[in-house]
C-alpha positions in Angstrom: 7.1 19.8 -7.4 7.4 16.3 -8.4 9.4 13.8 -6.2 13.0 12.9 -7.8 13.1 9.7 -7.6 10.4 6.5 -6.1 10.6 3.2 -4.5 7.4 0.9 -4.9 7.7 -2.4 -2.9 5.4 -5.2 -4.7 5.1 -3.8 -8.2 5.0 -6.6 -10.5 0.8 -6.1 -11.1 -2.4 -4.2 -10.0 -1.7 -1.1 -8.0 2.2 -1.9 -7.5 2.3 -2.1 -11.6 0.3 1.1 -12.5 2.2 3.1 -9.6 5.5 2.6 -11.6 4.6 3.5 -14.7 2.9 6.8 -13.3 6.1 7.7 -11.4 8.4 6.5 -14.6 5.8 9.0 -16.5 6.4 12.0 -14.1 10.5 11.6 -13.3 13.0 10.1 -14.9 12.8 6.2 -15.0 16.3 5.4 -13.8 15.0 6.9 -10.5 12.1 4.6 -10.3 12.9 1.5 -8.0 10.3 -1.6 -8.4 10.4 -4.7 -6.6 9.7 -8.1 -7.6 9.0 -11.2 -5.6 10.6 -13.5 -8.5 11.2 -12.9 -12.0 9.5 -10.1 -14.9 9.6 -9.8 -18.6 11.9 -7.4 -19.5 8.7 -5.6 -21.2 6.7 -5.6 -17.9 8.0 -2.0 -16.9 8.6 1.2 -18.8 12.2 1.4 -20.5 14.9 2.5 -17.9 13.0 1.5 -14.6 15.4 -0.4 -12.1 13.9 -3.9 -11.2 15.1 -5.1 -7.8 14.4 -9.3 -8.1 13.7 -12.1 -6.1 12.5 -9.6 -2.8 10.3 -12.4 -1.1 8.3 -10.0 1.5 7.5 -13.1 3.8 11.6 -13.7 4.1 13.2 -11.6 6.8 16.2 -10.7 4.3 13.5 -8.6 2.1 14.9 -5.8 3.5 18.3 -6.0 3.3 17.7 -7.2 -0.7 16.1 -4.1 -1.6 18.5 -2.0 0.0 21.1 -4.2 -2.0 19.2 -3.4 -5.2 19.4 0.1 -4.9 22.8 -0.1 -4.8 23.5 3.6 -2.8 20.7 5.1 -4.2 18.5 7.6 -1.5 14.5 7.6 -2.1 12.6 10.2 -1.8 9.1 8.1 -2.0 8.3 5.0 -0.7 5.3 3.1 -1.1 4.8 0.0 0.5 1.9 -2.1 -2.1 2.5 -5.9 -1.4 -0.4 -8.0 -0.2 -1.7 -11.0 0.1 -5.9 -12.1 0.0 -6.8 -15.5 1.0 -10.8 -15.6 1.5 -11.9 -17.5 4.8 -14.7 -18.4 6.6 -15.2 -19.6 10.7 -15.9 -23.0 9.2 -13.0 -23.0 6.8 -10.0 -21.5 8.2 -6.4 -21.3 6.7 -3.7 -21.3 9.2 -0.3 -20.7 6.8 -2.4 -18.4 4.8 -3.3 -16.2 7.7 0.5 -16.4 8.5 1.8 -15.3 5.2 -1.1 -12.3 5.3 0.9 -11.0 8.4 3.9 -11.8 7.3 3.6 -9.3 4.1 1.1 -7.1 5.1 2.3 -6.1 8.8 5.7 -7.4 9.5 7.7 -7.1 6.3 6.5 -3.8 6.5 8.7 -2.5 9.2 11.7 -4.9 8.0 11.9 -2.8 5.1 11.7 0.8 6.3 14.0 -0.3 9.2 16.8 -1.1 6.6 16.4 1.4 4.1 16.6 3.9 6.9 19.4 2.9 8.7 21.2 2.1 5.3 20.6 5.7 4.5 18.2 4.7 1.4 15.6 7.1 2.7 16.5 10.8 1.5 16.0 13.6 4.5 12.8 14.6 2.0 11.8 11.5 1.7 7.6 10.1 2.2 6.5 6.6 2.7 2.9 5.3 2.4 2.0 1.7 3.4 -1.2 0.1 1.4 -3.2 -1.1 4.2 -6.9 -0.2 2.5 -10.2 0.1 4.3 -10.4 -3.6 5.3 -7.8 -2.8 8.0 -10.4 -0.2 9.8 -12.1 -1.9 12.7 -14.7 1.1 12.8 -15.9 0.4 9.3 -16.5 -3.7 9.8 -20.3 -3.8 11.1 -22.6 -6.7 11.7 -24.2 -6.5 8.4 -21.0 -7.5 5.9 -20.5 -10.0 8.5 -17.7 -11.9 9.8 -15.1 -13.8 8.3 -11.8 -12.9 6.7 -9.7 -12.9 9.5 -6.6 -13.0 8.3 -7.1 -10.3 5.3 -9.0 -7.7 7.9 -6.5 -8.7 11.0 -3.4 -8.4 8.5 -4.4 -5.0 7.3 -5.4 -3.7 11.0 -2.2 -4.8 12.1 -0.7 -3.0 8.9 -1.9 0.4 9.9 -1.0 0.1 14.1 2.7 -0.6 12.5 2.9 2.1 10.4 1.4 4.6 13.2 4.0 3.2 15.8 6.7 4.1 13.2 5.5 7.6 12.9 6.8 8.2 15.7 9.8 6.3 15.2 10.1 8.7 11.7 9.3 11.9 13.0 12.3 12.7 14.4 13.8 12.3 11.3 10.9 14.4 9.5 9.8 11.8 7.6 5.9 11.5 7.1 4.2 7.9 6.5 0.6 7.1 6.1 -1.5 4.0 5.6 -3.3 4.3 2.6 -6.9 2.8 1.3 -6.5 3.5 -2.8 -10.0 2.9 -3.2 -11.9 -0.7 -4.0 -9.8 -1.9 -7.5 -10.5 -3.9 -9.8 -7.7 -6.2 -9.9 -6.4 -9.8 -10.4 -5.9 -9.9 -6.6 -9.9 -8.9 -5.6 -11.3 -11.0 -8.6 -9.7 -14.0 -7.2 -11.1 -13.5 -3.9 -14.8 -13.4 -5.3 -15.4 -9.9 -5.1 -16.1 -9.4 -9.1 -19.5 -9.0 -8.0 -19.2 -6.0 -6.2 -17.8 -4.2 -8.8 -20.6 -2.3 -10.4 -22.0 -1.9 -6.4 -19.4 0.2 -5.1 -17.7 1.9 -7.9 -14.5 -0.3 -8.3 -11.9 1.4 -10.4 -8.9 0.3 -12.0 -5.6 0.3 -10.4 -4.6 3.0 -13.5 -7.2 5.5 -12.3 -6.2 4.9 -8.5 -2.6 5.5 -9.3 -2.5 9.0 -9.9 -4.5 10.4 -6.9 -2.8 8.0 -4.6 0.9 9.3 -6.1 -0.8 13.2 -5.8 -1.8 12.5 -2.1 2.2 11.2 -1.2 3.7 13.3 -3.2 2.0 16.2 -1.0 2.1 14.7 2.6 2.2 17.5 5.8 3.7 16.4 8.7 -0.1 16.7 10.7 -0.6 13.6 8.4 1.9 11.3 9.4 0.3 8.4 11.2 -2.7 8.1 9.7 -4.9 6.3 7.9 -6.2 8.0 4.6 -8.8 7.7 1.3 -7.0 10.2 -1.0 -10.2 9.3 -3.1 -12.6 10.0 -0.2 -15.8 8.0 0.4 -15.2 6.8 -3.3 -14.7 2.9 -3.0 -15.7 3.0 0.8 -19.0 0.9 0.4 -20.4 1.1 4.2 -19.1 5.0 4.3 -22.1 6.6 4.5 -23.7 4.1 7.0 -20.8 4.6 9.0 -19.0 7.7 8.5 -22.2 9.5 7.6 -23.3 11.2 4.4 -20.5 14.1 4.0 -18.2 11.8 4.1 -19.6 9.5 1.8 -19.8 12.4 -0.6 -16.2 13.5 0.1 -14.4 13.4 -3.2 -11.2 14.7 -1.5 -8.4 13.0 1.2 -10.7 11.4 4.0 -9.4 10.3 6.8 -10.3 6.6 7.8 -11.0 5.5 11.2 -9.3 2.8 12.8 
């Protein structure tokens, strides 16, 4: 049975936008909520979708703004998709960029969930997903891949940790939360980071292709899956899955638990 309502945090483009379109095609658009950092054109989202504007996830008031934008509604599905990706090397570090990545990827999610929870903006059967990607897995970082990208990988790993901790806080309320790697995505973010050259080699997919399996996995979450890091598409889109996890895991087409 599909959910009756959904909130997508960070919905202006990429996977966030694709998820909004997916949910709006399966449930009434008036029950779909999409947050954006600034303002978007009226044709960005399907007609009827509720747009919560001016939600800056690097600011402490982000959760309160989302609650206010819900106007008393309680949502069943919450997907935190927002992220920042700023390439770095040891020779060229970015202090402000790292701070921003940690704010958006690992600090804001906790503040958003806390505000939703205590404002009764989560339905009793709510399910929560944080997009942290395989970039947050320490086990999948290898010497062959090399170092660098400190803020990106560090903030995603921190996102996995806070999601794991939130699972204990939410368990007593019957709300599962998972961290998700949606696959290697062809997005403006990965293109601008210089990853376009790897699209063919590692089987990159479009956000529209990733949206349905992502949503299907979240919709069917079980309590036993809570607090863990998952790849709904299996080994697809994890470049070194076979090297680190083995051929069976790399060839797995269904949901795969990713090691920390």
